[in-house]
C-alpha positions in Angstrom: 0.0 0.0 0.0 1.3 3.4 -0.9 0.0 5.5 2.0 1.5 8.7 0.6 -0.3 8.2 -2.7 -3.6 7.5 -0.8 -3.2 10.6 1.3 -2.6 12.7 -1.8 -5.6 11.2 -3.6 -7.7 11.8 -0.4 -6.6 15.4 -0.5 -7.6 15.7 -4.2 -11.1 14.4 -3.3 -11.4 16.8 -0.4 -10.3 19.7 -2.6 -12.7 18.8 -5.4 -15.3 16.3 -4.3 -17.3 16.9 -7.6 -14.5 15.5 -9.8 -15.4 11.8 -10.3 -11.9 10.9 -11.4 -10.5 11.8 -8.0 -12.7 9.3 -6.2 -12.1 6.7 -9.0 -8.3 7.0 -8.6 -8.6 6.8 -4.8 -10.7 3.7 -5.0 -8.3 2.0 -7.5 -5.4 2.7 -5.1 -7.3 1.4 -2.1 -8.4 -1.7 -4.0 -4.8 -2.9 -3.6 -4.9 -3.0 0.2 -8.5 -2.3 1.5 -11.2 -3.7 -0.8 -14.0 -2.9 1.6 -13.0 0.8 1.6 -12.5 0.8 -2.2 -16.0 -0.7 -2.5 -17.4 2.1 -0.3 -15.8 4.8 -2.5 -17.0 3.1 -5.7 -20.5 2.9 -4.3 -20.4 6.7 -3.5 -19.0 7.4 -6.9 -21.7 5.5 -8.8 -24.4 7.1 -6.6 -23.2 10.6 -7.1 -21.9 10.3 -10.7 -23.9 7.4 -12.3 -22.7 8.5 -15.8 -19.0 7.8 -14.9 -18.8 4.5 -16.7 -15.3 3.4 -15.8 -16.4 3.0 -12.2 -18.7 0.2 -13.0 -16.1 -2.2 -14.3 -13.7 -1.6 -11.5 -16.4 -1.7 -8.9 -17.6 -5.0 -10.3 -14.2 -6.5 -9.9 -14.1 -5.5 -6.2 -17.6 -7.0 -5.7 -16.5 -10.2 -7.3 -13.3 -10.4 -5.1 -15.6 -9.8 -2.1 -17.8 -12.7 -3.3 -20.7 -10.4 -3.8 -21.6 -11.9 -7.2 -25.3 -11.0 -7.2 -24.4 -7.4 -6.4 -21.6 -7.4 -9.0 -24.1 -8.5 -11.7 -26.4 -5.6 -10.8 -23.5 -3.2 -11.0 -22.5 -4.6 -14.4 -26.0 -4.3 -15.7 -26.2 -0.7 -14.4 -22.9 0.0 -16.1 -24.1 -1.5 -19.4 -27.2 0.8 -19.3 -25.1 3.9 -18.7 -22.6 2.9 -21.4 -25.4 2.4 -23.8 -26.8 5.8 -23.0 -23.4 7.3 -24.0 -23.1 5.0 -27.0 -19.9 3.7 -25.5 -19.7 0.4 -27.2 -16.3 -0.5 -25.9 -17.5 -0.2 -22.3 -20.7 -2.2 -23.1 -18.6 -5.0 -24.6 -16.1 -5.0 -21.7 -18.9 -5.1 -19.1 -20.8 -7.9 -21.0 -17.6 -9.9 -21.2 -17.2 -9.6 -17.4 -20.8 -10.6 -16.9 -20.3 -13.7 -19.2 -17.1 -14.6 -17.2 -19.2 -14.7 -14.0 -21.6 -17.3 -15.4 
């Protein structure tokens, strides 16, 4: 765990809590050492910025690692819906592939 990097990212979130990338980067860094905290941040991110599509894939990986497969499938489905709204076919395909891997 890179605690200095985590502190820096936490500061970025505090300075600009409306920037979804700051929370995304913090959650990714925390995923390496504290998946429960990373999940919490991803949950906050998806609730406050549902159109931030990259969060869904990474959040789903955390859910799967935490053996929350039913919840992971719901996150993936929500991500697919958001990606379709944005006509982001790459994200749709990545999320569908992840869903298929779960089956």
